[in-house]
Each structure stands twice: as structure tokens, then as C-alpha cells.
N, C-alpha and C positions, 0 to 999 in steps of 0.2 A: 074465910072457908074459901067461898069461890076464887077469889084471887090468889090464895095460897094452887088452888086444884088448876087454875090456869098458867100459873108460874111453874107446876112439876109439869105441865103438858111441853111449856117452852121449853124447859130444860130436856126432855125428854127427847124430843124432835132436834135439838141442838146438838144434842151430845147422837142421837141418831144419823144427823148429815156428818158432821165432824169425821164421823165412825166410816160411814160411804165416800164421802171426799178421801180421806185417807186410803181406804181399801183400792178405791178405783184406779189414782194414783200409785200406789204402793203395789198393786197385786195385777190388774184388771187391763192397767194401761202398757207395763211390761209384756205380760201375755199376749195381750193384743199384736205389739210389735213382732214381738218371735214368729207369731202365725202369719204375719205380712211378710214378713223379710224371709220366711222360708219360701213363701208360696211365691215368692217377686217373680221368678224367670218362670212361672209355669210347673205343673205337676210333675213333667218327664225329669226337670232339674231336680228338683225333691226327691223326685225318687229313684234317682243317680245317685243321690248323695249320702241316702239313707239305706244303701244298697251295694256301697262301696266297701271292698272288701277289707279298710281299714277298721270303716264302721261297724261291721257286720261283728270282726273281729273285739272291736272295743265294746260292746253290744254284751258280747258273751263273757269275756272278762269281768265287765262291771255285774253281772250276775253271778258269777264263779264266786268273786270274791264277796257279795250279798249272802248268797246262800252259807258259804263256808263260815261269814261273821255272825248269822241270825243263827245255824247252828250249835257253835263253839258260846255265844253269848246264852243260849237259851238252857243250855246245860249249868255254865257259871254262874248265872243272873238267878237258877231255884236256889242252887245249892246255896251261893251266898245269900241270898233273901231268907232261906228257912233257915241257915246256920244263927243269923243276925237276932232274929222276930223268936226263933222257938228254944233256943239254949243262952245257958248264960256261961261264958267264957270269959279268960284276960285279952286283953287286945280287942275287944271288939270294938270300940272306939277308932283304933286303927286302921280295924280293918272297912268298916263305914268311911272310915276319911280315904283310905287306898281306893274305894269304888270311885269317889269322886273326883279323884286325879285328872282322868282323861276330858272332865269337864272345865277344865281350871288351866290346865297345858296347852298352849296353839300347838293346832296339830303338826302347824311347820318345824316346832321345838320338839315333837315327838318322834317325826321322821330323821332330825338331825341325831339322835338319841338312837334310833336303831339301825343308824350307819356306824357311830362308833361301837357300837355294841355288837354288832355283825360285820361291820367292813373290812377292810384289808389291817387296817390298825389294830384291830381288835384280836387279841388274844384265842378268841373264839375260833379265827378266820383257819389257821392251821387244820384245825379240826372237822370243821364245813368241809374245807375243802378236799380232804382225805375221804368224806363220805359223797363227794362229787354234790353235794348240795350248794346251792347257791340262793341268799334271801335278798341281801341288796343288786339292785338292779333286774331283780326277776320276780314272777309272778309271787314265789311266796313271801317275798318283803309286800307286794299290794293287798295280799290277804292278812299280814301280820297288821298293819298299819289299820287296815280297816277295824279288822277286831280289837286293837288298842282305842279307835275313838267311838266307838258304837256299845262297850259291853256294859256302859253303868244303863243302859235304857230297860231293859229287861226288871234288874233287879232292882232300880229304884222306882218303877209301877209297884212290883211285887212288895216289897216293905211297910208301907204305908196301908197298905190292905191286909197283911197277915198280922201286921201290929194291932190294928184294928178288932179283926179275930179273936185274938185271945189263944189260950191254950187250953180250954175246957174241956170243947170238944174230944180233941187229939187226947186229951188226958183220959175220960172216959173210953173210948174207944179201944185205948191202951189197958184198963184196967178189966176189961170186956175181952182181952187174949187178942185183940188184932196187933199184926207185925206193922214196922215203919214201912213198907213199900204201902200195905193196903190203909194201913191210914192216910197216908198221903191222896191216894187215887182216890178213896171215898169220901173223905172228910176235907182235908184240905183241899184238892185243888178244883171241887166245885165250886168253892166260894170264891178263888182267883182266879179264875179262867179266862173270864173277862179283860182284863187289870193285864192277865200274861199274856194275851192276844193281842191286848194294843200295846201293849211293850214290845212285842213282836214286830210286830207294824212300824213302829217309831223309827225299831233299829233297823229294820229294812230300808225306809226311809232316808235314813242318815247315813247309812255304808252307800246306797246308788248314786249318794250326793257329793261325798267325800270328795276334795280336792288336796289340801294341801297337805298331810301326812304322806300321801300317796304319790304327789307330785316329787316329793323330796327324795321318794329311795325308788321311783320306777325309771328313771333314767330315759323317760322320754324315749323308748323304746319304738317307733313307728309299726302295728301289727302285730308288737309281743307284750309290749308292757304298758301302754294307753288304755286307761279307762275311758268311758264316755266324756267325765268333765276334761280332762287331759286333752282327749281328742279334739273337743270343741275348742280349747285353747289354741290347739297347733293350728287350727284352721282359720283361728281369729287372726293370730300373728303372724301368717301368710296371707292377710288380704283375701282370702276367699270367705267371704263374707255370707252369702247366701247359703254354701253347705255349710257353716259352723252354726246358723241359725236352724239350717234343717235339722243337723245332727241335735240340736237345740230344744228342739220338738218331742224329739224321741225321750227326751229328762224329763220333758213338763207333762209328756202323758202318762208317764210311769209314776213320775208325783200326784197327775190326778187320780190314775187309780188308787194308789198308796189311800189317798183322803179319802174316796167313797170307800174303799173296806172299812177305814178310822170311822168313820161316821157311823156304818152299820154296827159296830162292833159298840162304839158308844150308846148306840139307840136300842140295840139288843141287851146290854150292860145292865141300861136306866131301867128297863122294862120290867127286867126281872127282880128288881132292887123292891 
């Protein structure tokens, strides 16, 4: 028995050591490198890089695309999750499969698909041109690509929780005369609010870091269609390494904020269970 306990302790510390080593090499070391390179030429150079007009524009565009993606996917995620878990209908399997499409399709391919759908060679292009509405190489294309790559996150967080909840409480509320919106607000949402907030946080994190689809649709127009990841790429390709790492630090700080929010949501959610 003592030997088994000693062996278990050895395995535990080996696993902990491997995990810490992996996280140190794959996570902490890159973060330290980003911070060191960003400040290599001092705070003045760092502040100049992060307050540059193109950087500010990239930050604003990233936040705009993130807010739009979260807003659209919140509505879609709630509706899709509620439909899949609370109703029986033909095509349910197809709907759940389509929800997972952005996870399986490469973002670059998604960008190319949208170029074919809304670009000059598309049958929709004359209509868009007559409406003076531009998607490809414009901000709407950035937002559309961000929405596409992030829309499974909220619904996929809600579906398992709603399935575990069942329909008994909603049916009881309906028998007592409650309407659909009241049932959702008073009965359904209190059970899913932490999963919902967790999905929103994941959606926002994915939207801020999106590169592939946005890169294809943006046209890399500096100051107009460049998000933060694209701006970092341009600076790096121009051999402006210190500014590139300085701008990268903004993304790192955003990621840290998202992680803190996610941890708080996880803690509050587990505390209430």
C-alpha cells in the first residue's frame, strides 16, 4: 500500500512537472519574449508604436468587428441552442452540423468563399454596386468574416446545458399560463447565464485574434481594413520588429483581460452549482 502511494505521488509530480515545463516553453516564454522585445528600445518607442494612428485605427476596427460578431452571434446562439434543445423538427441534425462548419473549415477558405460570393465575379456584385455597398476589401467584409469564424462558440456552450436542464420546468410554467418570453427570462435563462457569458467571452477572444479569413477579405489597406493581427503582420514584414512586438502586446493584454473574465465566470458558475 505504501509503495502504491509513493508511486502515485511520483506520477503526480512527474505530470505536474511536465505540465509546468510545457506551459513555460509554449506560453510563458513567448509572453516574456513579446514583453522584452516590445520594450527593447524603451518606453518612448513603445508608446510611439502603440499610439500610432494606424495602430489606433487597427484597435478600433478590431473592437468594432468583435462587438458586431458578439452581438450577432449572441442572438444566433440563443435562438439556435433553444431551437435544437427545446423543439423537435426535421433537419435538426443538419442544423447542428452546419453550426460546426466554421470549426472544420479553414478560415482562409472561408475568406475565399466570401470573395467568390460577394466579389466582382459574383452574381450579387451588380446588386451590391447599385446599392453602393462594398463587402470585399471593406469593413463589412471584416465583420462578416469575424462573425463566420465565431458563430459556433455561444451556441455550443449553451446546447449541453439546455439539454441537461430538460423541458420539465418550461412545461410547468407554460401550464401555469406563462408566455414564451416570460418562460425564457424567468425559467430558462437563470440556468444558462454562466454558460452564456462563458460563450460570449470565448466568442470575443476568438474574434479579436482572427487572422485568416480577415486577411483574405481585408485587402490589407493600412488604416482602413487592417485589424490588430494584420497590422502586426505588416510591421513584421517591414522589419519593424520593435513596433510589431509593441502592437502585439496590446493583443496579449486583451487576451489576459479575457482570461481573467473567463476565470471569474467559471468561478462564479461553479460556486452557484
